C-alpha positions as CSV (number, residue, x, y, z in Angstrom):
1,M,5.0,-3.6,11.4
2,I,5.1,-6.5,9.0
3,K,1.3,-6.4,8.9
4,N,1.4,-3.0,7.4
5,I,3.8,-3.9,4.5
6,S,2.2,-4.5,1.1
7,I,2.6,-7.9,-0.6
8,S,4.8,-6.4,-3.3
9,T,7.1,-4.7,-0.8
10,F,7.3,-7.9,1.2
11,V,8.2,-9.9,-1.9
12,N,10.8,-7.3,-2.8
13,I,12.4,-7.5,0.7
14,I,12.4,-11.3,0.6
15,F,14.1,-11.4,-2.9
16,S,16.6,-8.7,-1.9
17,L,17.6,-10.8,1.2
18,A,17.8,-13.9,-1.0
19,F,19.9,-12.0,-3.6
20,V,22.3,-10.8,-0.9
21,S,22.4,-14.4,0.5
22,I,23.5,-15.7,-2.9
23,F,26.4,-13.2,-3.1
24,I,27.5,-14.1,0.4
25,T,27.2,-17.9,-0.3
26,F,29.2,-17.7,-3.5
27,A,31.9,-15.5,-1.8
28,M,32.2,-18.0,1.0
29,F,32.4,-20.9,-1.4
30,L,35.0,-19.1,-3.5
31,N,37.2,-18.5,-0.5
32,Y,36.8,-22.1,0.6
33,D,37.6,-23.4,-2.9
34,Q,40.7,-21.3,-3.1
35,E,41.9,-22.6,0.3
36,K,41.2,-26.1,-0.8
37,H,43.2,-25.5,-4.1
38,E,46.2,-24.2,-2.1
39,I,46.1,-27.2,0.3
40,S,46.0,-29.6,-2.7
41,L,49.0,-27.9,-4.3
42,Q,50.9,-27.9,-1.1
43,N,50.3,-31.7,-0.6
44,R,51.4,-32.4,-4.2
45,Y,54.7,-30.4,-3.9
46,E,55.4,-32.0,-0.5
47,L,55.0,-35.4,-2.1
48,V,57.2,-34.5,-5.1
49,A,59.9,-33.0,-2.9
50,E,60.0,-35.9,-0.5
51,N,60.2,-38.4,-3.3
52,F,63.1,-36.5,-4.9
53,L,64.9,-36.1,-1.5
54,S,64.5,-39.7,-0.8
55,T,65.9,-40.7,-4.2
56,L,68.8,-38.3,-4.0
57,Q,70.0,-40.0,-0.8
58,N,70.8,-43.2,-2.8
59,Q,72.8,-41.4,-5.5
60,P,70.3,-42.0,-8.3
61,T,71.2,-42.7,-11.9
62,A,70.1,-40.5,-14.8
63,E,67.5,-43.0,-15.8
64,S,65.9,-43.1,-12.3
65,L,65.7,-39.3,-12.2
66,I,64.1,-39.2,-15.7
67,A,61.5,-41.7,-14.5
68,L,60.7,-39.4,-11.5
69,F,60.4,-36.4,-13.9
70,K,57.9,-38.3,-16.0
71,K,56.0,-39.7,-13.0
72,F,55.4,-36.3,-11.3
73,K,55.3,-34.4,-14.6
74,V,58.1,-32.0,-13.7
75,K,60.9,-30.6,-15.7
76,P,64.5,-29.8,-14.4
77,L,66.0,-26.4,-15.1
78,D,69.7,-26.5,-16.1
79,E,70.4,-22.8,-16.7
80,R,72.0,-21.3,-13.6
81,E,70.9,-17.8,-14.6
82,E,67.3,-18.9,-14.9
83,K,67.5,-20.6,-11.4
84,L,68.9,-17.4,-9.9
85,E,66.2,-15.2,-11.5
86,I,63.5,-17.4,-10.1
87,I,65.1,-17.5,-6.6
88,K,65.5,-13.7,-6.7
89,N,62.2,-12.6,-8.2
90,A,59.7,-15.4,-7.6
91,Q,57.1,-15.5,-4.8
92,E,58.2,-18.0,-2.2
93,L,55.2,-20.0,-1.2
94,T,56.8,-22.4,1.3
95,I,60.1,-23.6,2.7
96,T,60.4,-26.9,4.5
97,Q,63.5,-28.6,6.1
98,N,63.6,-32.1,7.5
99,Y,66.0,-35.0,7.9
100,L,65.9,-35.7,4.2
101,G,66.9,-32.1,3.2
102,T,65.4,-28.8,2.3
103,Y,62.8,-27.8,-0.4
104,R,61.2,-24.6,-1.4
105,V,58.1,-23.9,-3.6
106,Y,58.1,-20.8,-5.8
107,K,55.5,-19.2,-8.0
108,Y,56.8,-17.1,-10.9
109,N,54.8,-15.9,-13.9
110,D,52.0,-18.2,-13.1
111,D,54.3,-21.2,-13.0
112,Y,55.2,-23.3,-10.0
113,F,58.8,-24.4,-9.2
114,I,60.2,-26.8,-6.6
115,Y,63.8,-26.2,-5.4
116,V,65.3,-29.4,-3.8
117,Q,68.6,-29.2,-1.9
118,Q,70.5,-32.2,-0.4
119,H,74.2,-32.9,0.0
120,G,75.5,-31.5,-3.2
121,Y,72.2,-31.8,-5.2
122,N,70.4,-28.6,-6.1
123,L,67.5,-29.4,-8.4
124,M,65.1,-26.7,-9.7
125,L,62.0,-28.4,-10.9
126,K,59.3,-26.8,-13.0
127,D,55.8,-28.2,-12.6
128,S,54.6,-29.1,-16.1
129,N,51.0,-29.2,-15.1
130,H,49.0,-26.0,-15.1
131,H,47.6,-25.5,-11.6
132,N,46.5,-21.9,-11.9
133,Y,43.3,-21.3,-10.0
134,S,40.3,-20.6,-12.3
135,I,37.0,-19.2,-11.2
136,A,35.4,-19.5,-14.6
137,F,33.2,-22.4,-13.5
138,I,32.3,-20.7,-10.3
139,I,31.4,-17.5,-12.1
140,A,29.3,-19.5,-14.6
141,G,27.5,-21.2,-11.8
142,F,27.0,-17.9,-10.1
143,M,25.5,-16.3,-13.2
144,A,23.3,-19.2,-13.8
145,S,21.9,-18.9,-10.2
146,I,21.4,-15.1,-10.6
147,L,19.6,-15.6,-14.0
148,T,17.4,-18.3,-12.5
149,F,16.7,-16.1,-9.5
150,L,15.8,-13.1,-11.6
151,F,13.6,-15.3,-13.9
152,L,11.6,-16.5,-10.8
153,Y,11.4,-13.0,-9.5
154,E,9.9,-11.7,-12.8
155,I,7.4,-14.6,-12.9
156,L,6.3,-13.8,-9.3
157,K,6.0,-10.0,-10.1
158,R,3.8,-10.8,-13.1
159,K,1.6,-13.1,-10.9
160,L,1.2,-10.3,-8.4
161,K,0.5,-7.6,-11.0
162,P,-3.2,-8.3,-11.2
163,L,-3.5,-7.8,-7.4
164,K,-2.1,-4.2,-7.9
165,L,-4.7,-3.6,-10.6
166,L,-7.4,-5.1,-8.4
167,N,-6.4,-2.8,-5.6
168,K,-6.4,0.3,-7.9
169,Q,-9.9,-0.6,-9.3
170,L,-11.3,-1.2,-5.8
171,I,-10.2,2.3,-4.9
172,E,-11.9,3.6,-8.1
173,F,-15.0,1.6,-7.1
174,S,-15.0,3.1,-3.6
175,N,-14.8,6.6,-5.2
176,G,-17.9,6.0,-7.2
177,N,-16.8,4.5,-10.4
178,K,-19.0,1.4,-10.7
179,D,-18.4,0.7,-14.4
180,I,-15.0,-1.0,-13.9
181,K,-14.2,-4.6,-14.8
182,L,-11.1,-6.6,-14.1
183,N,-9.9,-8.6,-17.2
184,Y,-7.9,-11.6,-16.0
185,A,-8.3,-14.9,-17.8
186,S,-6.2,-17.1,-15.6
187,T,-7.8,-19.8,-13.4
188,D,-5.4,-19.4,-10.5
189,E,-6.2,-17.8,-7.1
190,V,-5.9,-14.3,-8.5
191,G,-8.1,-15.2,-11.4
192,T,-10.7,-16.5,-8.9
193,I,-10.6,-13.2,-6.9
194,A,-10.9,-11.2,-10.2
195,K,-13.9,-13.2,-11.2
196,S,-15.6,-12.8,-7.8
197,F,-14.8,-9.1,-7.9
198,N,-16.5,-8.7,-11.2
199,E,-19.5,-10.7,-10.0
200,A,-19.8,-8.5,-6.9
201,I,-19.6,-5.3,-8.9
202,S,-22.4,-6.6,-11.2
203,I,-24.6,-7.5,-8.3
204,I,-24.0,-4.1,-6.6
205,N,-24.7,-2.2,-9.8
206,N,-28.0,-4.1,-10.4
207,Q,-29.1,-3.5,-6.8
208,S,-28.2,0.2,-7.1
209,K,-30.2,0.5,-10.4
210,S,-33.1,-1.2,-8.8
211,K,-32.9,1.1,-5.8
212,D,-32.8,4.2,-7.9
213,L,-35.7,3.1,-10.1
214,F,-37.7,2.2,-7.0
215,M,-37.0,5.5,-5.3
216,R,-37.9,7.6,-8.3
217,N,-41.1,5.7,-9.1
218,M,-42.2,5.8,-5.4
219,M,-41.6,9.5,-5.1
220,H,-43.4,10.2,-8.4
221,E,-46.4,8.0,-7.4
222,L,-46.7,9.6,-3.9
223,K,-46.3,13.2,-5.0
224,T,-49.5,13.4,-7.0
225,P,-51.9,12.0,-4.4
226,I,-50.3,14.0,-1.6
227,T,-50.8,17.2,-3.6
228,K,-54.4,16.3,-4.3
229,A,-55.0,15.5,-0.6
230,M,-53.6,18.9,0.4
231,F,-56.1,20.6,-1.9
232,I,-59.0,18.5,-0.5
233,A,-57.9,19.2,3.1
234,E,-57.9,23.0,2.3
235,S,-61.7,22.7,1.5
236,L,-62.7,21.3,4.9
237,N,-64.7,23.6,7.1
238,D,-63.5,22.1,10.4
239,E,-60.4,24.2,11.1
240,N,-58.8,21.6,13.5
241,K,-59.3,18.7,11.0
242,R,-58.0,20.9,8.2
243,D,-54.8,21.9,10.1
244,T,-54.2,18.4,11.3
245,L,-54.5,16.9,7.8
246,Q,-52.4,19.7,6.2
247,R,-49.6,19.1,8.8
248,A,-49.7,15.4,8.1
249,F,-49.6,15.8,4.3
250,K,-46.9,18.5,4.7
251,R,-44.8,16.1,6.7
252,M,-45.3,13.4,4.1
253,D,-44.2,15.9,1.5
254,D,-41.1,16.8,3.6
255,I,-40.2,13.1,3.9
256,I,-40.4,12.6,0.1
257,K,-38.2,15.7,-0.3
258,E,-35.7,14.3,2.2
259,L,-35.7,10.9,0.3
260,A,-35.2,12.8,-3.0
261,T,-32.3,14.7,-1.4
262,V,-30.7,11.4,-0.1
263,E,-31.2,9.8,-3.5
264,K,-29.4,12.7,-5.1
265,L,-26.6,12.8,-2.6
266,T,-25.9,9.0,-2.8
267,S,-25.9,9.0,-6.6
268,K,-22.6,8.4,-8.2
269,N,-23.1,11.5,-10.3
270,T,-23.5,13.7,-7.2
271,M,-21.9,17.1,-7.8
272,I,-22.1,20.5,-6.1
273,Y,-21.8,23.8,-8.0
274,K,-20.1,26.4,-5.9
275,E,-20.7,30.0,-6.6
276,D,-19.7,33.2,-4.9
277,N,-22.4,34.3,-2.4
278,S,-22.9,35.9,1.0
279,F,-24.1,34.0,4.0
280,S,-27.0,36.4,4.5
281,N,-28.4,35.3,1.1
282,I,-28.0,31.7,1.9
283,Y,-29.7,32.3,5.3
284,N,-32.6,34.1,3.7
285,R,-33.0,31.3,1.2
286,T,-33.1,28.8,4.2
287,L,-35.9,30.8,5.8
288,E,-37.9,30.7,2.5
289,I,-37.9,26.9,2.3
290,M,-38.6,26.5,6.0
291,M,-41.7,28.7,6.1
292,I,-41.4,29.3,9.8
293,N,-42.0,32.4,12.0
294,P,-38.6,34.2,12.5
295,V,-39.5,34.9,16.1
296,N,-38.4,31.4,16.9
297,L,-34.9,32.3,15.7
298,T,-32.2,34.5,17.3
299,T,-29.4,35.5,15.0
300,E,-25.8,36.7,15.6
301,I,-24.4,36.9,12.1
302,E,-21.2,38.5,10.9
303,D,-21.9,38.4,7.2
304,F,-19.2,37.0,4.9
305,D,-18.7,35.9,1.4
306,F,-17.9,32.3,0.4
307,K,-18.1,29.8,-2.4
308,V,-21.2,27.6,-1.8
309,D,-23.8,25.6,-3.6
310,N,-26.9,27.8,-3.5
311,S,-29.4,24.9,-3.4
312,M,-27.6,22.4,-1.2
313,M,-26.3,24.6,1.7
314,P,-29.8,26.0,2.5
315,I,-31.1,22.4,2.8
316,A,-28.3,21.6,5.3
317,L,-29.1,24.8,7.4
318,K,-32.8,24.0,7.2
319,N,-32.3,20.5,8.7
320,L,-30.1,21.8,11.5
321,I,-32.5,24.6,12.4
322,D,-35.5,22.3,12.2
323,N,-33.8,19.9,14.6
324,G,-32.9,22.7,17.0
325,I,-36.4,24.1,17.1
326,K,-38.2,20.7,17.1
327,F,-36.3,19.2,20.0
328,S,-35.9,22.3,22.1
329,P,-38.2,22.7,25.1
330,N,-38.8,26.4,24.2
331,K,-39.0,25.7,20.5
332,K,-36.3,28.3,19.7
333,A,-32.8,28.2,18.2
334,I,-29.9,30.6,18.0
335,I,-27.9,31.0,14.7
336,K,-24.3,32.3,15.0
337,A,-22.2,32.7,11.9
338,N,-18.9,34.1,10.8
339,K,-16.3,33.3,8.2
340,E,-14.9,30.5,10.3
341,K,-18.0,28.6,11.5
342,I,-21.8,28.4,11.6
343,E,-23.4,27.4,14.9
344,I,-27.0,26.3,15.5
345,I,-27.6,26.4,19.3
346,S,-30.7,25.2,21.2
347,L,-31.7,24.1,24.6
348,G,-32.2,20.4,25.2
349,E,-30.8,17.2,26.5
350,Q,-27.3,16.0,25.4
351,L,-27.1,13.5,22.7
352,K,-26.8,9.9,24.0
353,H,-24.4,8.8,21.4
354,E,-21.5,10.2,19.4
355,L,-22.4,12.5,16.5
356,S,-21.3,9.8,14.0
357,Y,-24.3,7.6,15.2
358,Y,-26.8,10.3,14.1
359,T,-25.1,11.1,10.8
360,E,-25.8,7.6,9.6
361,A,-29.0,7.2,7.5
362,F,-32.2,6.3,9.4
363,S,-30.6,7.0,12.8
364,Q,-32.4,8.9,15.6
365,E,-33.1,8.9,19.3
366,E,-35.7,6.3,20.3
367,K,-38.1,8.9,21.6
368,R,-38.0,10.8,18.3
369,S,-40.7,9.0,16.3
370,D,-41.4,11.7,13.7
371,G,-39.2,11.5,10.7
372,F,-36.9,8.9,9.2
373,G,-33.7,10.2,10.9
374,L,-32.2,11.5,7.6
375,G,-31.7,15.1,8.6
376,L,-28.2,14.9,10.0
377,Y,-27.1,12.4,7.4
378,I,-28.1,14.9,4.7
379,V,-26.4,17.7,6.6
380,K,-23.1,15.8,7.0
381,T,-23.1,14.8,3.3
382,I,-23.6,18.3,2.1
383,V,-21.1,19.8,4.5
384,N,-18.5,17.2,3.5
385,L,-19.1,17.8,-0.2
386,H,-18.2,21.5,0.5
387,G,-15.0,20.4,2.2
388,Y,-16.2,21.5,5.6
389,K,-16.7,19.5,8.8
390,L,-19.8,18.9,11.0
391,E,-19.1,19.0,14.7
392,Y,-21.1,18.8,17.9
393,K,-20.7,19.9,21.5
394,Y,-22.9,20.3,24.6
395,E,-22.3,23.2,27.1
396,E,-24.5,24.6,29.9
397,G,-27.7,22.7,28.8
398,K,-27.3,23.7,25.2
399,N,-26.7,21.6,22.0
400,Y,-24.2,23.1,19.6
401,F,-24.2,21.9,16.0
402,I,-21.3,23.5,14.2
403,I,-20.3,23.7,10.5
404,N,-16.5,24.2,10.7
405,M,-15.3,26.0,7.6
406,M,-11.6,26.2,8.5
407,K,-9.6,23.7,6.5
């Protein structure tokens, strides 16, 4: 599951957990510090009370009591009403009784009082020191930690931002936009990736341009001599030689047309222009470009209207029908069509590999030496551009190539 999480999401999860951990840590520290503060106060008041109880046993003089008041920084309360108000309304924190006497600790209006009782002595002592618990320093430390944490998080987010941009541009590149460039001037790891990415795009673009230029020049240079050769072959008196040469030159011309179609389909500017048309018109156009005898074809067509590229779809049908007739023992094919699917059916052996093997450029069965194996690649590309799906099945000694038009 972790493998499928993006880096940004993973970083967000880690920082979220760290953020929660900071809160929990400071909450635990605050609770611990409060307990420590209360224990410290309890020890102080126990020490003060025991010192006063011990002194009161020996009937102290006024001077010795004043010395204790100064030593422990406490102040005696003389007003009886004030003592009663504290005893009645204050929060009693502790009461302790031992062989020396009894003492109580009160908290009233954020002040602490120690009430010492022993054999006729009743002293109410007010703690002159302020021991109120303050969390200001803890809050300051907490805020400083949070700000540092957020600062580091923002720095990391900025460091990862170019990776998001790189991913977005890689998607654009895979969709055919080859004119992109990642601008990132840093020399860190992300900068190195960006630089390598730009260099790779430049190499791919140069290779693509060289390929396009080579293909166009080659097809242009071959077209003229092939056309001349076909005219020359037409003038031969020997019918067998004439037919043999014409078939050879016709095949060469078909190969050039296939290569031209592939070049067009693989171009980044490939577009199809869908228009309303009927299947019967597309089928008739297919027969025109095939120039074959219709007796080799059996049709079961339920005519329908659909949006289709009038030049591309006939090429796809031509290649499927050509394959069906060429590799069938009886040199015949059946065409079934309705608004859901178009099927090209012919006798023959089952394909040795999955359909995907044959829809790659330059793939074909070993025994099929004629052609470059571009037919099904062209078919699949055209079918996909229309939003359809090319499928294959084998039943009762027949090959079925299907254009599924149901989305």
